[in-house]
N, C-alpha and C positions, 0 to 999 in steps of 0.2 A: 558280521558285523565291517557297516560299510566302513573306505577307509576314510580318514580326516585329514581336510584339507589343510596345507599348511599356517599355522596361526601369523599373521602381521601385528608383531611388537609394539605397540605405541612407543614412539621418541617423535623427537622436535632437533632437527637439528640446527637449524639459525638457532633457537634458545640455548642449544652446548655450546656454538661458538660466541655467543654472546657473553656468557658467564666465563669462561675462559679468556673471552678481549679485555673484559672488564677487570679481571685478576692482574693483566697485563698494564693496563691503562694505570689503576688505583688501585694496588695492590694493600694498601696502609690498611683502607676503608673496608675493603672486601676480605681480607683475612679474619675481620672484628665481625662485620654483618651476613657474611654470606658459613652458613651449616651447610656444607655437601662431601659428599665421600666420591674417589676415581668409580666405585662399582655402580653410583647413580647413571653416569653417561653411558649412552646405548654404544655409540662408535666406540670404537675400540682404542684408535688411534689418539682422539681426544680422552679417556681414563690415563692413556700413556703421558699425554701433555699436562696432565693435571697432578701425576704424582710425581712429574720432574718439578713441578713449582715446588709439590710437597716438599722434595729432597732439596733443593734450593735453599728452601724457609728451614729446614731442619739444620745448616749449616750457618744457621744465623744471619741469611745475608735474602733481600728484601728482592723475588722472582721477578725477574724484567727481563725482556725479549731476548739479550746477549746471552744473560744466563740461564735463561732455558734450554734454549738452541744447544747451548753448550753441555747441559747434564743430556740432552737426549741425545748429541752426537755419541759423547761418550759412553752413551750405553747402548750404539748402535741401532739407535730408533728415529735419528732424527727424517732422513730419509722417507721411511714406513709411516711418517705422521705429517708428510708433506713438505719437507722442507723449511728451509727459514722462510722463503717467500710464503706461505701457508700461516706459518706463526704470525708475520707480519700482517697481513690480510685479516687477523681476527678482528682488530681495534674497529676496524668498519662495521661489525655487526654490532656496535654497542652505541642504540640508540638513545641513550641520557643517563643522566646520573644514575638513575637510580633500575636503570635496565638488569643491570647484574642480579640485583635482590630477588627480580621480579621471575626475572630468568631459572633464577636457581629454583625456584619454587615450583617451574612449570618442568624443570628437568627431571627435579625429586620426584613429581607428581608420575610420568611418565615410568619413571623406573621402579615408583611401589604397584602399578596398575601390572606393569613385568612379570612382578614377585608373584602378582596373588594369579595372573595367567599361569604362572610355571607351575604354581601348587593343584592350580585346578586341575590341570594336564596329568600331574603326578598322582592327582583321586583318580579319574577318568580309568588312569593304564591299570592302575590296581584293580576296578573296581570292574574291568574289562577282566583281566587276566586272575578274577576270582579269588586277590591275594586278600592279607589281613582288614577286613576297613575298619574296626575297630581303631589299631592301632596308626593305620595312616593317615583316620582322624581328627588322634589326640597329635600326631605331630605336625599337622596340617595345622592345627590349632591355635599349638606353641607358635609355628613360624608367622602366624597370620599377626598373634598377639608382637610378635618381635620387630613386625614391619610397623616403621614409624612416622604415623600419617597426624603430625603434630597434636596441639591439645594437651591436656594435663598431663603427666608423666603417670606412669604409673605407682599407688601407691606401695608404699614398702609396708608388711605386716609385722606387729609387732611382737608376734611372733617370735623374728628372728634378730632383736633386739633380746640376745639370752645373758648377754655379759654387762652387767650394771656398767662398768667403767669405760664401756664405749662411748667416745667423744659423740653425743648430740649434738645437732644444731641448737645453737643457742634462740630461743624467743626472740625477737628484732621490737624490741623495746621502741626502736630510733622510728617507728613507724606508724607511733601512736602520738595523738596530739600530748601538747607539753603538760597539761592540767593532767591529763589518763594516763601521761608515764607518770608524773610525778606522783598520782595517787597510788598505783600500780609498783613504786618502790618501797614509798612509805609502807602501804600495808605489807607488802612482803620483809622489812624490816622489822617491824612491828610484829608481826606471829612469828617471824622466823619460819619463815615457808618460800619457795623458790619462787624466783620471779615470771617466773612460766606459767606457775599453777595461776598466781592474780590474776595475770595478764588475761587469761584462758575465763576466769570469771566474770572480771572487765568486762571482757568483749562479751561476753552471753548475758551481762545484764545491759548492756547497748544497745543488744540489738533486740531483748526483750520491749525497751522502749521503743524503739525505733518500729516496732509492727503495734503500738499500743496495747501491750499487756501488759503492765506498770501503771498505777495511779495510788494516789492519794486519796482517803476519804478523811476529810476532812474534820464534816460533821455529816450527820443522816443524811441531808440533802443536797449535800456539796460535795462535788469527786473530780477530784482535779489531775489530769496525767504526771506522769513523771518527768521532770528535764531530766537532760545525759547527767549533770554534774550529782544529781541526787542517788538516781539508779546508781552513777557509780560507786559512790560511798556507801 
């Protein structure tokens, strides 16, 4: 088998610096809006800087330039991360107020690509060594499913809810229009049924109306579509 040339793993150093700089410039907003992990950073020093920020945050403090550099100094990592000057220059990579959020998406995307490439390498190695492909493919499938690429969360099968006393989330009645919420609550009270059951029936009726599948035949030659209130009733 011919030798494989080393792979160039995708990364974006400027995006990583922009994310770290954004956390230092506006930590309150960034901690609320940016979802990222230390393992998402390709550069090891950037991962250590972010871990230092997390450590400062767990102490109930706001990670700023002074506190983060001190945390790195105590861990013996400050010089290896470029020193105080490097941390201070990170703010220069923040081009706009939304740069941190946009660059965090780039950093996560590159991290996901690297994970997929490593999985593909592992499969290639197993195939080349004539290993157990069935096990390798099954393991790779699980790991690929675990890679967060955004979108909807993985649904939880009902079979996992074996204990009827588990605290399942309540139906958010507040998201319904006031007249729909009043109707659902009234029906649930009158027929002694859970509000979530009545809310789902109501939503099904509304969906049927919106798709034009329900109507009223007033008499043999006159047909009229249901309005939302009548359908909900």
